Structure formats: structure tokens, C-alpha cells
Backbone atoms as SQL, in Angstrom:
CREATE TABLE atoms (id INTEGER PRIMARY KEY, chain TEXT, resi INTEGER, resn TEXT, atom TEXT, x REAL, y REAL, z REAL);
INSERT INTO atoms VALUES
  (1, 'A', 1, 'UNK', 'N', 0.829, -1.211, 0.000),
  (2, 'A', 1, 'UNK', 'CA', 0.000, 0.000, 0.000),
  (3, 'A', 1, 'UNK', 'C', 0.867, 1.265, 0.000),
  (4, 'A', 2, 'UNK', 'N', 1.842, 1.276, 0.884),
  (5, 'A', 2, 'UNK', 'CA', 2.679, 2.481, 0.987),
  (6, 'A', 2, 'UNK', 'C', 3.416, 2.746, -0.324),
  (7, 'A', 3, 'UNK', 'N', 3.871, 1.678, -0.950),
  (8, 'A', 3, 'UNK', 'CA', 4.628, 1.821, -2.193),
  (9, 'A', 3, 'UNK', 'C', 3.771, 2.508, -3.263),
  (10, 'A', 4, 'UNK', 'N', 2.521, 2.073, -3.359),
  (11, 'A', 4, 'UNK', 'CA', 1.624, 2.627, -4.369),
  (12, 'A', 4, 'UNK', 'C', 1.396, 4.123, -4.112),
  (13, 'A', 5, 'UNK', 'N', 1.208, 4.482, -2.852),
  (14, 'A', 5, 'UNK', 'CA', 0.959, 5.883, -2.502),
  (15, 'A', 5, 'UNK', 'C', 2.160, 6.747, -2.890),
  (16, 'A', 6, 'UNK', 'N', 3.350, 6.259, -2.616),
  (17, 'A', 6, 'UNK', 'CA', 4.565, 7.011, -2.954),
  (18, 'A', 6, 'UNK', 'C', 4.664, 7.207, -4.463),
  (19, 'A', 7, 'UNK', 'N', 4.333, 6.176, -5.224),
  (20, 'A', 7, 'UNK', 'CA', 4.399, 6.279, -6.690),
  (21, 'A', 7, 'UNK', 'C', 3.413, 7.336, -7.192),
  (22, 'A', 8, 'UNK', 'N', 2.218, 7.358, -6.603),
  (23, 'A', 8, 'UNK', 'CA', 1.215, 8.334, -7.020),
  (24, 'A', 8, 'UNK', 'C', 1.702, 9.750, -6.740),
  (25, 'A', 9, 'UNK', 'N', 2.286, 9.947, -5.558),
  (26, 'A', 9, 'UNK', 'CA', 2.801, 11.280, -5.207),
  (27, 'A', 9, 'UNK', 'C', 3.888, 11.690, -6.190),
  (28, 'A', 10, 'UNK', 'N', 4.755, 10.755, -6.525),
  (29, 'A', 10, 'UNK', 'CA', 5.854, 11.054, -7.455),
  (30, 'A', 10, 'UNK', 'C', 5.294, 11.464, -8.811),
  (31, 'A', 11, 'UNK', 'N', 4.287, 10.715, -9.302),
  (32, 'A', 11, 'UNK', 'CA', 3.682, 11.030, -10.592),
  (33, 'A', 11, 'UNK', 'C', 3.055, 12.422, -10.564),
  (34, 'A', 12, 'UNK', 'N', 2.376, 12.734, -9.477),
  (35, 'A', 12, 'UNK', 'CA', 1.713, 14.037, -9.348),
  (36, 'A', 12, 'UNK', 'C', 2.756, 15.154, -9.421),
  (37, 'A', 13, 'UNK', 'N', 3.859, 14.982, -8.702),
  (38, 'A', 13, 'UNK', 'CA', 4.916, 15.998, -8.713),
  (39, 'A', 13, 'UNK', 'C', 5.472, 16.170, -10.124),
  (40, 'A', 14, 'UNK', 'N', 5.703, 15.063, -10.816),
  (41, 'A', 14, 'UNK', 'CA', 6.251, 15.138, -12.172),
  (42, 'A', 14, 'UNK', 'C', 5.288, 15.873, -13.097),
  (43, 'A', 15, 'UNK', 'N', 3.988, 15.591, -12.952),
  (44, 'A', 15, 'UNK', 'CA', 2.998, 16.254, -13.798),
  (45, 'A', 15, 'UNK', 'C', 3.008, 17.757, -13.546),
  (46, 'A', 16, 'UNK', 'N', 3.079, 18.162, -12.264),
  (47, 'A', 16, 'UNK', 'CA', 3.085, 19.584, -11.930),
  (48, 'A', 16, 'UNK', 'C', 4.327, 20.255, -12.520),
  (49, 'A', 17, 'UNK', 'N', 5.471, 19.598, -12.406),
  (50, 'A', 17, 'UNK', 'CA', 6.695, 20.163, -12.963),
  (51, 'A', 17, 'UNK', 'C', 6.554, 20.334, -14.473),
  (52, 'A', 18, 'UNK', 'N', 5.986, 19.328, -15.122),
  (53, 'A', 18, 'UNK', 'CA', 5.825, 19.380, -16.573),
  (54, 'A', 18, 'UNK', 'C', 4.899, 20.534, -16.966),
  (55, 'A', 19, 'UNK', 'N', 3.819, 20.716, -16.195),
  (56, 'A', 19, 'UNK', 'CA', 2.884, 21.810, -16.484),
  (57, 'A', 19, 'UNK', 'C', 3.597, 23.148, -16.372),
  (58, 'A', 20, 'UNK', 'N', 4.399, 23.316, -15.311),
  (59, 'A', 20, 'UNK', 'CA', 5.135, 24.565, -15.132),
  (60, 'A', 20, 'UNK', 'C', 6.073, 24.795, -16.310),
  (61, 'A', 21, 'UNK', 'N', 6.770, 23.739, -16.736),
  (62, 'A', 21, 'UNK', 'CA', 7.687, 23.847, -17.878),
  (63, 'A', 21, 'UNK', 'C', 6.921, 24.266, -19.120),
  (64, 'A', 22, 'UNK', 'N', 5.773, 23.631, -19.354),
  (65, 'A', 22, 'UNK', 'CA', 4.985, 23.938, -20.548),
  (66, 'A', 22, 'UNK', 'C', 4.529, 25.390, -20.530),
  (67, 'A', 23, 'UNK', 'N', 4.076, 25.862, -19.357),
  (68, 'A', 23, 'UNK', 'CA', 3.631, 27.253, -19.242),
  (69, 'A', 23, 'UNK', 'C', 4.790, 28.190, -19.551),
  (70, 'A', 24, 'UNK', 'N', 5.945, 27.894, -18.965),
  (71, 'A', 24, 'UNK', 'CA', 7.107, 28.751, -19.187),
  (72, 'A', 24, 'UNK', 'C', 7.486, 28.761, -20.659),
  (73, 'A', 25, 'UNK', 'N', 7.493, 27.596, -21.284),
  (74, 'A', 25, 'UNK', 'CA', 7.823, 27.518, -22.706),
  (75, 'A', 25, 'UNK', 'C', 6.822, 28.307, -23.539),
  (76, 'A', 26, 'UNK', 'N', 5.551, 28.212, -23.179),
  (77, 'A', 26, 'UNK', 'CA', 4.516, 28.928, -23.925),
  (78, 'A', 26, 'UNK', 'C', 4.755, 30.434, -23.822),
  (79, 'A', 27, 'UNK', 'N', 5.043, 30.910, -22.610),
  (80, 'A', 27, 'UNK', 'CA', 5.286, 32.345, -22.421),
  (81, 'A', 27, 'UNK', 'C', 6.513, 32.789, -23.213),
  (82, 'A', 28, 'UNK', 'N', 7.606, 32.063, -23.054),
  (83, 'A', 28, 'UNK', 'CA', 8.838, 32.487, -23.717),
  (84, 'A', 28, 'UNK', 'C', 8.684, 32.412, -25.230),
  (85, 'A', 29, 'UNK', 'N', 8.046, 31.355, -25.719),
  (86, 'A', 29, 'UNK', 'CA', 7.912, 31.231, -27.171),
  (87, 'A', 29, 'UNK', 'C', 6.962, 32.293, -27.712),
  (88, 'A', 30, 'UNK', 'N', 5.957, 32.667, -26.918),
  (89, 'A', 30, 'UNK', 'CA', 5.001, 33.675, -27.367),
  (90, 'A', 30, 'UNK', 'C', 5.694, 35.029, -27.504),
  (91, 'A', 31, 'UNK', 'N', 6.626, 35.316, -26.590),
  (92, 'A', 31, 'UNK', 'CA', 7.272, 36.619, -26.628),
  (93, 'A', 31, 'UNK', 'C', 8.590, 36.619, -27.405),
  (94, 'A', 32, 'UNK', 'N', 9.323, 35.519, -27.291),
  (95, 'A', 32, 'UNK', 'CA', 10.651, 35.493, -27.901),
  (96, 'A', 32, 'UNK', 'C', 10.610, 34.967, -29.335),
  (97, 'A', 33, 'UNK', 'N', 9.810, 33.904, -29.565),
  (98, 'A', 33, 'UNK', 'CA', 9.755, 33.325, -30.909),
  (99, 'A', 33, 'UNK', 'C', 8.310, 33.181, -31.377),
  (100, 'A', 34, 'UNK', 'N', 7.624, 34.286, -31.644),
  (101, 'A', 34, 'UNK', 'CA', 6.202, 34.226, -32.002),
  (102, 'A', 34, 'UNK', 'C', 5.930, 33.347, -33.222),
  (103, 'A', 35, 'UNK', 'N', 6.869, 33.298, -34.163),
  (104, 'A', 35, 'UNK', 'CA', 6.637, 32.549, -35.397),
  (105, 'A', 35, 'UNK', 'C', 6.600, 31.040, -35.156),
  (106, 'A', 36, 'UNK', 'N', 7.257, 30.591, -34.064),
  (107, 'A', 36, 'UNK', 'CA', 7.333, 29.160, -33.820),
  (108, 'A', 36, 'UNK', 'C', 6.155, 28.640, -32.998),
  (109, 'A', 37, 'UNK', 'N', 5.335, 29.561, -32.486),
  (110, 'A', 37, 'UNK', 'CA', 4.192, 29.119, -31.671),
  (111, 'A', 37, 'UNK', 'C', 3.083, 28.616, -32.575),
  (112, 'A', 38, 'UNK', 'N', 2.538, 27.473, -32.234),
  (113, 'A', 38, 'UNK', 'CA', 1.432, 26.911, -33.019),
  (114, 'A', 38, 'UNK', 'C', 0.150, 27.687, -32.689),
  (115, 'A', 39, 'UNK', 'N', -0.496, 28.286, -33.677),
  (116, 'A', 39, 'UNK', 'CA', -1.706, 29.088, -33.430),
  (117, 'A', 39, 'UNK', 'C', -2.800, 28.308, -32.709),
  (118, 'A', 40, 'UNK', 'N', -2.859, 27.002, -32.895),
  (119, 'A', 40, 'UNK', 'CA', -3.900, 26.209, -32.263),
  (120, 'A', 40, 'UNK', 'C', -3.571, 25.822, -30.826),
  (121, 'A', 41, 'UNK', 'N', -2.390, 26.218, -30.346),
  (122, 'A', 41, 'UNK', 'CA', -1.970, 25.853, -28.999),
  (123, 'A', 41, 'UNK', 'C', -2.784, 26.631, -27.971),
  (124, 'A', 42, 'UNK', 'N', -3.520, 25.906, -27.142),
  (125, 'A', 42, 'UNK', 'CA', -4.409, 26.554, -26.159),
  (126, 'A', 42, 'UNK', 'C', -3.647, 27.466, -25.193),
  (127, 'A', 43, 'UNK', 'N', -2.427, 27.099, -24.836),
  (128, 'A', 43, 'UNK', 'CA', -1.700, 27.862, -23.819),
  (129, 'A', 43, 'UNK', 'C', -1.304, 29.256, -24.308),
  (130, 'A', 44, 'UNK', 'N', -1.274, 29.472, -25.615),
  (131, 'A', 44, 'UNK', 'CA', -0.874, 30.791, -26.108),
  (132, 'A', 44, 'UNK', 'C', -1.992, 31.474, -26.888),
  (133, 'A', 45, 'UNK', 'N', -3.216, 30.983, -26.707),
  (134, 'A', 45, 'UNK', 'CA', -4.337, 31.578, -27.428),
  (135, 'A', 45, 'UNK', 'C', -4.512, 33.079, -27.200),
  (136, 'A', 46, 'UNK', 'N', -4.270, 33.584, -25.971),
  (137, 'A', 46, 'UNK', 'CA', -4.468, 35.030, -25.769),
  (138, 'A', 46, 'UNK', 'C', -3.658, 35.883, -26.738),
  (139, 'A', 47, 'UNK', 'N', -2.517, 35.370, -27.196),
  (140, 'A', 47, 'UNK', 'CA', -1.664, 36.148, -28.090),
  (141, 'A', 47, 'UNK', 'C', -2.009, 35.912, -29.553),
  (142, 'A', 48, 'UNK', 'N', -2.834, 34.887, -29.794),
  (143, 'A', 48, 'UNK', 'CA', -3.248, 34.594, -31.164),
  (144, 'A', 48, 'UNK', 'C', -4.761, 34.441, -31.200),
  (145, 'A', 49, 'UNK', 'N', -5.491, 35.564, -31.190),
  (146, 'A', 49, 'UNK', 'CA', -6.950, 35.503, -31.134),
  (147, 'A', 49, 'UNK', 'C', -7.551, 34.797, -32.352);
């Protein structure tokens, strides 16, 4: 039981880290490399109405 709980916590942490990375990449790409941002990408929609 304990092993499973630890694995779940680890997965959750990894997902949160990945989300933060994705957000940061979206922000930087939106401002630094606008041409490389995919217009259909939900995370950068505010910059591509």
C-alpha cells in the first residue's frame, strides 16, 4: 500500500513540474519566438486571437 501511494505522489509531482515547464515555454515562445508558436496551442491563445 505504501509503495503505491509514494508512486502516485511522485507522478503528481512530475505532472506539476511538466505543467510549469509547458507554461514557461509557452510564455517564452510567445514573446521570444512568435513565429514558432502553433496558433492552435491553447496555452498561447491570448496572443493569437
